[in-house]
C-alpha positions as CSV (number, residue, x, y, z in Angstrom):
1,M,137.7,94.0,120.4
2,M,135.0,95.1,122.9
3,K,133.8,97.8,120.4
4,K,133.4,95.1,117.7
5,V,131.4,92.9,120.0
6,C,129.2,95.8,121.0
7,L,128.7,96.8,117.4
8,L,127.8,93.3,116.4
9,A,125.3,93.1,119.3
10,V,123.7,96.3,118.2
11,I,123.4,95.1,114.6
12,V,121.9,91.8,115.8
13,L,119.4,93.6,118.0
14,L,118.4,95.9,115.2
15,L,117.9,93.1,112.8
16,L,115.9,91.1,115.4
17,S,113.8,94.1,116.2
18,G,113.2,94.6,112.4
19,V,112.1,91.0,112.0
20,I,109.8,91.1,115.0
21,A,108.3,94.4,113.9
22,Y,107.8,93.1,110.4
23,H,105.9,90.0,111.5
24,R,104.0,91.7,114.4
25,F,103.1,94.9,112.6
26,Q,103.4,93.9,108.9
27,Y,101.3,96.6,107.4
28,E,102.7,99.3,109.5
29,T,106.3,98.2,108.9
30,K,105.8,98.0,105.1
31,T,104.1,101.4,105.1
32,V,107.0,103.0,106.9
33,F,109.5,101.2,104.6
34,F,107.7,102.3,101.5
35,S,107.3,105.8,102.8
36,L,111.1,106.0,103.4
37,F,112.0,104.3,100.1
38,P,109.0,104.9,97.7
39,I,111.0,103.7,94.7
40,F,110.5,100.1,96.0
41,S,106.7,100.5,96.1
42,W,106.2,100.4,92.4
43,E,107.0,97.9,89.8
44,S,107.0,98.2,86.0
45,M,104.3,96.2,84.2
46,D,105.2,94.4,81.0
47,Q,102.6,95.2,78.4
48,P,102.4,94.5,74.6
49,I,103.0,98.2,74.2
50,L,104.7,100.4,76.7
51,F,101.8,102.8,76.8
52,N,103.1,106.3,77.8
53,H,100.4,107.8,80.0
54,R,102.5,111.0,80.4
55,I,102.5,111.8,76.7
56,H,98.7,111.2,76.4
57,K,98.0,113.2,79.6
58,E,100.4,116.1,79.3
59,K,101.2,116.6,75.6
60,V,98.0,115.5,74.0
61,N,96.0,116.8,77.0
62,L,93.7,113.8,77.3
63,N,92.1,113.0,80.7
64,C,91.7,109.5,82.0
65,T,88.1,109.3,80.9
66,F,88.9,109.7,77.3
67,C,90.4,106.2,77.1
68,H,88.8,104.6,80.1
69,R,85.3,105.3,78.7
70,Y,83.2,103.5,81.4
71,V,84.8,105.1,84.5
72,E,82.1,107.7,84.9
73,R,79.1,105.3,84.7
74,S,80.3,101.8,85.6
75,R,82.2,99.7,88.1
76,A,85.0,99.0,85.6
77,A,86.9,101.8,84.0
78,G,87.4,99.8,80.8
79,I,90.4,99.4,78.6
80,P,90.5,101.3,75.3
81,N,89.8,99.3,72.2
82,I,91.7,99.6,68.9
83,E,88.9,101.9,67.5
84,L,89.8,104.5,70.0
85,C,93.5,104.2,69.2
86,R,92.6,104.5,65.5
87,A,91.4,108.1,66.0
88,C,95.0,109.3,66.4
89,H,97.2,106.4,65.3
90,A,95.7,105.7,61.8
91,S,98.8,107.1,60.1
92,E,102.5,106.7,60.5
93,G,102.9,110.5,60.5
94,L,101.5,110.8,64.0
95,S,103.2,107.7,65.3
96,Q,106.9,108.6,65.3
97,R,108.0,106.9,68.5
98,P,108.8,103.1,68.4
99,E,105.9,102.2,70.8
100,A,103.5,104.4,68.9
101,L,104.5,102.7,65.7
102,K,103.5,99.4,67.3
103,V,100.1,100.9,68.0
104,F,99.9,101.9,64.3
105,E,100.7,98.3,63.3
106,Y,97.9,97.0,65.6
107,V,95.5,99.6,64.0
108,K,96.6,98.8,60.5
109,G,96.1,95.1,61.1
110,N,92.8,95.7,63.0
111,K,94.2,93.6,65.8
112,T,93.2,93.8,69.4
113,I,95.9,94.9,71.9
114,L,95.9,92.3,74.6
115,W,96.8,94.4,77.7
116,N,97.9,92.7,80.9
117,R,95.6,93.5,83.8
118,M,97.4,95.7,86.4
119,Y,95.0,95.5,89.3
120,Q,92.6,92.7,90.3
121,L,90.4,93.1,93.3
122,P,88.9,89.9,94.9
123,G,85.6,88.8,93.6
124,H,83.8,89.7,96.8
125,V,84.8,93.3,96.6
126,V,82.7,95.8,94.7
127,F,84.5,98.9,93.5
128,P,82.3,101.2,91.6
129,H,84.6,103.6,89.8
130,W,81.8,106.0,88.9
131,I,81.0,106.7,92.5
132,H,84.6,107.6,93.2
133,I,84.8,109.8,90.1
134,Q,81.5,111.6,90.9
135,N,82.9,112.3,94.4
136,G,86.0,113.9,93.1
137,V,88.5,111.1,94.0
138,D,91.4,111.6,91.7
139,C,92.5,108.5,89.7
140,A,96.0,108.9,91.2
141,T,94.6,108.2,94.7
142,C,94.3,104.5,93.8
143,H,96.5,104.3,90.7
144,G,99.4,106.4,91.9
145,L,102.1,107.2,89.4
146,T,100.3,105.5,86.4
147,G,99.2,108.8,84.9
148,A,102.5,110.5,85.5
149,S,104.9,107.8,84.3
150,E,106.3,106.9,81.0
151,R,106.0,103.1,81.7
152,P,102.9,101.4,83.1
153,V,103.6,100.9,86.8
154,R,101.6,99.4,89.7
155,M,101.8,99.4,93.4
156,V,103.4,96.3,95.0
157,D,102.8,97.2,98.6
158,S,100.3,94.7,99.9
159,Y,98.8,97.4,102.1
160,F,97.7,99.2,99.0
161,N,94.3,98.0,97.7
162,S,93.7,96.1,101.0
163,M,90.6,96.4,103.0
164,E,92.5,98.4,105.7
165,W,93.8,100.9,103.0
166,C,90.3,101.4,101.7
167,T,88.6,101.8,105.1
168,D,91.4,104.3,106.1
169,C,90.6,106.3,103.0
170,H,86.9,106.2,103.7
171,K,87.4,107.3,107.3
172,K,89.5,110.3,106.2
173,R,86.8,111.3,103.7
174,G,83.9,110.7,106.1
175,V,82.5,107.9,103.9
176,A,80.6,104.9,105.2
177,I,82.7,101.9,106.2
178,D,79.9,99.3,106.9
179,C,80.3,96.0,105.1
180,Y,77.7,96.7,102.5
181,T,79.5,99.7,101.2
182,C,82.1,97.5,99.5
183,H,80.7,94.0,99.7
184,S,77.3,94.2,98.0
185,S,76.2,94.2,94.4
C-alpha cells in the first residue's frame, strides 16, 4: 500500500513539475520535447497535389531554385506556376504516378494550382531569402524536412520561426541581431 502511495506521489510531482516547466520555460520545454520526439514537430500539409519534393530533388536532380525562381534575388522564394510544371508534365508519359497525373490535368486544362501557404511570417518581419541563399544558408535550415519528404510538411513547434529562433541562428553565425536587420524594409 505504501509503495502505491509513493508511486502516486512521484507521478503527481513529475506531472506538476512538467506543467510548471512548460509554463515557466515554454520555449525550452518544447525544444527539449521536440528534440526527444522529433516526429511530433512536423505536420503534413494538405495541398491540391501532394507534391513530392524528394522525387524532384533526388531523382530528377532539381535544386530548390529551379522551382522557387525568386529565391536568389527577392524576399519571397516564389511558388512555381503552371508554365514551369508544363516543361516536364506536358504529356501523360512522364506523369505515371497519381499525383503527377493530377499535375498533367492542371497543365492540360491550363489551370493554376492553388497551393496552400506553408509558412507566414508576421507583416513586421522582413525575411530576404536572397541574402540567406547568398550566404550559404541551406533551405533545410528553415524549411527542415520539406526537401527530403514525400509529402509537404511544416514545423509546428512555435519556437521555430520565432524571433528567438532567428536571433539564436544569427548569433551562431555571427550575423547582426539589431532590430533593423529583420524589421526594416
